[in-house]
Backbone bond lengths (Angstrom), bond angles and torsions (degrees), N, CA, C in turn:
res aa  C-N    CA-C-N  psi(-1)  N-CA   C-N-CA  omega(-1)  CA-C   N-CA-C  phi
1 X - - - 1.451 - - 1.527 109.56 -
2 X 1.284 113.82 140.66 1.501 120.78 178.68 1.494 110.60 -67.42
3 X 1.308 115.27 135.17 1.488 121.89 178.12 1.530 110.97 -95.66
4 X 1.319 115.92 170.34 1.488 121.51 176.11 1.526 108.22 -59.33
5 X 1.297 117.67 -44.64 1.458 122.34 -179.47 1.547 111.89 -59.82
6 X 1.323 116.16 -41.83 1.452 119.60 177.96 1.551 110.94 -66.70
7 X 1.284 116.54 -39.77 1.471 121.10 177.63 1.546 109.40 -61.28
8 X 1.318 115.93 -47.99 1.470 120.02 179.08 1.537 111.05 -61.51
9 X 1.310 117.20 -37.08 1.481 121.41 178.43 1.526 109.72 -65.38
10 X 1.322 117.03 -44.20 1.447 122.37 177.55 1.524 113.64 -58.33
11 X 1.342 116.17 -34.32 1.442 121.05 -179.17 1.526 111.32 -60.55
12 X 1.325 117.89 -24.87 1.455 121.76 179.40 1.523 111.64 -62.99
13 X 1.339 118.54 -18.62 1.464 122.04 -179.73 1.521 111.11 -81.50
14 X 1.298 119.37 -4.14 1.441 122.50 -174.63 1.521 109.30 -111.73
15 X 1.308 115.59 172.75 1.482 121.06 -179.04 1.542 110.04 -65.88
16 X 1.310 115.39 158.42 1.468 121.18 179.15 1.524 109.86 -59.89
17 X 1.294 117.35 -37.48 1.467 121.49 179.70 1.523 109.89 -63.17
18 X 1.325 116.47 -46.18 1.470 120.39 179.73 1.522 111.56 -63.21
19 X 1.330 116.33 -43.74 1.476 120.13 178.01 1.513 111.63 -59.16
20 X 1.313 117.19 -45.65 1.456 121.48 -179.95 1.534 111.36 -63.51
21 X 1.318 115.90 -41.23 1.468 120.57 179.90 1.558 109.07 -65.80
22 X 1.311 118.80 -43.41 1.476 120.25 176.99 1.499 112.07 -60.61
23 X 1.330 117.09 -43.36 1.445 120.28 -177.67 1.547 111.80 -69.14
24 X 1.364 114.44 -33.55 1.495 117.19 177.02 1.513 109.36 -68.13
25 X 1.359 116.95 -42.99 1.471 119.24 177.03 1.512 111.22 -61.50
26 X 1.292 117.15 -42.26 1.497 121.14 179.76 1.521 108.40 -58.09
27 X 1.317 118.53 -48.36 1.448 121.13 -178.85 1.559 111.82 -64.18
28 X 1.317 117.31 -38.41 1.487 120.59 179.37 1.523 110.07 -70.33
29 X 1.310 118.09 -36.24 1.499 122.21 179.21 1.550 107.36 -65.57
30 X 1.322 115.11 -49.00 1.474 118.60 -178.27 1.526 111.66 -65.00
31 X 1.321 116.92 -28.40 1.487 119.13 177.48 1.495 112.77 -84.29
32 X 1.332 117.47 -1.33 1.468 119.99 178.11 1.537 112.60 82.66
33 X 1.286 118.62 11.74 1.469 122.62 -178.83 1.512 111.04 -81.23
34 X 1.337 117.43 -34.89 1.462 122.17 -177.83 1.528 108.66 -127.55
35 X 1.341 114.97 157.27 1.422 123.63 -179.75 1.543 111.55 -111.19
36 X 1.306 114.80 163.35 1.473 122.22 -179.81 1.530 108.69 -104.88
37 X 1.322 114.66 141.00 1.484 122.08 172.31 1.524 106.10 -124.30
38 X 1.328 117.00 136.19 1.460 122.68 171.44 1.527 106.41 -111.10
39 X 1.326 116.54 124.09 1.454 120.02 -179.86 1.514 110.98 -134.99
40 X 1.309 113.44 148.47 1.467 120.92 -178.55 1.535 108.90 -84.23
41 X 1.301 117.74 132.72 1.464 121.39 -175.44 1.539 110.76 -144.18
42 X 1.287 116.59 154.17 1.474 120.76 173.61 1.544 108.23 -130.77
43 X 1.319 115.87 38.88 1.452 119.01 179.59 1.522 112.28 -58.25
44 X 1.297 117.25 163.15 1.442 124.48 -169.42 1.517 115.86 -48.22
45 X 1.338 116.70 -44.91 1.470 117.01 -175.80 1.524 112.72 -66.34
46 X 1.341 117.78 -15.98 1.457 121.37 176.41 1.500 114.00 -77.04
47 X 1.345 115.82 -1.12 1.486 121.79 178.43 1.515 113.18 57.20
48 X 1.364 116.07 36.65 1.440 120.54 176.99 1.507 114.49 85.65
49 X 1.331 118.27 -8.99 1.453 121.79 175.67 1.517 108.98 -86.77
50 X 1.315 115.13 152.52 1.454 119.73 175.63 1.524 109.63 -82.81
51 X 1.332 116.15 141.38 1.449 123.33 174.65 1.518 107.14 -133.19
52 X 1.327 115.39 164.33 1.466 120.68 176.05 1.526 108.48 -109.80
53 X 1.315 114.66 109.62 1.498 122.48 -176.55 1.522 108.95 -88.27
54 X 1.312 113.00 141.51 1.483 121.62 177.78 1.513 105.11 -108.98
55 X 1.335 114.56 118.25 1.465 121.19 179.35 1.524 108.62 -132.53
56 X 1.329 113.89 167.61 1.501 117.85 -174.51 1.514 110.02 -132.70
57 X 1.330 112.72 143.02 1.462 120.18 170.89 1.513 114.68 59.01
58 X 1.284 115.17 -140.18 1.466 120.53 -177.28 1.545 112.44 -85.62
59 X 1.292 116.12 5.21 1.471 121.11 -178.19 1.490 110.78 -104.52
60 X 1.316 118.46 56.39 1.461 122.11 -177.85 1.529 112.67 -61.15
61 X 1.340 116.38 -18.12 1.463 118.89 178.09 1.502 113.24 -85.10
62 X 1.357 117.54 -8.53 1.457 123.06 178.80 1.500 109.51 -102.79
63 X 1.320 115.82 106.69 1.478 120.32 -177.33 1.514 110.84 -87.22
64 X 1.324 115.30 134.80 1.442 120.45 172.07 1.509 110.79 -82.69
65 X 1.334 115.65 -28.79 1.447 122.63 175.60 1.526 108.47 -173.94
66 X 1.329 118.47 173.74 1.448 122.83 175.96 1.530 109.03 -152.31
67 X 1.340 114.00 148.46 1.459 119.55 -177.37 1.517 109.48 -133.90
68 X 1.311 115.98 159.61 1.478 123.27 -177.83 1.526 110.39 -67.63
69 X 1.349 117.91 -34.99 1.434 120.82 -177.48 1.543 111.06 -124.53
70 X 1.310 113.28 153.14 1.493 119.37 177.60 1.527 111.47 -61.65
71 X 1.331 118.82 -46.05 1.478 117.62 178.61 1.506 113.75 -57.22
72 X 1.334 117.65 -34.81 1.486 120.01 176.70 1.501 110.07 -66.03
73 X 1.311 118.58 -41.11 1.452 121.60 -178.96 1.528 110.29 -66.86
74 X 1.312 116.53 -41.38 1.465 120.41 178.75 1.554 110.85 -66.38
75 X 1.310 116.87 -42.19 1.470 120.86 178.87 1.540 110.44 -63.73
76 X 1.298 117.80 -38.99 1.462 121.41 179.32 1.539 109.17 -64.54
77 X 1.325 117.99 -45.21 1.465 120.52 178.34 1.527 110.25 -57.65
78 X 1.334 116.62 -41.93 1.454 118.87 178.56 1.497 111.41 -64.00
79 X 1.367 116.97 -41.65 1.438 120.63 177.38 1.525 112.14 -58.61
80 X 1.332 114.93 -39.91 1.449 121.50 -178.98 1.552 115.04 -78.09
81 X 1.359 113.59 -11.45 1.443 117.74 -176.95 1.524 113.71 77.40
82 X 1.370 114.70 22.20 1.441 121.07 -179.33 1.508 110.65 -95.01
83 X 1.345 119.03 111.94 1.482 120.17 175.79 1.545 111.42 -68.41
84 X 1.305 115.66 137.40 1.478 121.01 -176.75 1.533 107.19 -94.28
85 X 1.344 115.00 121.12 1.444 119.70 -179.99 1.498 111.55 -88.95
86 X 1.386 117.16 -32.59 1.453 120.85 -175.06 1.501 108.89 -146.61
87 X 1.336 115.84 132.86 1.461 121.50 172.52 1.515 109.17 -121.75
88 X 1.332 115.28 115.57 1.442 120.32 177.90 1.513 108.62 -87.28
89 X 1.353 117.58 153.06 1.457 121.32 -179.65 1.511 110.41 -76.06
């Protein structure tokens, strides 16, 4: 399972703006200001396969991460200390 440290390391592969936004969401989620949603998606980057995207608050189009299976997504949220408000099928 991916750890917080691995997630933070992966953020280095993205733009500075994306990293800052992810870290701000992380802080807001941990502070109880925002909630997490896990939703099933087959967006283009998934190459036609379904994945379970983890997003927060009103920014459902901004993914904090995505996993091949729902149990992986749920386990990652638990590892991160992110309470899940909504799980879509």
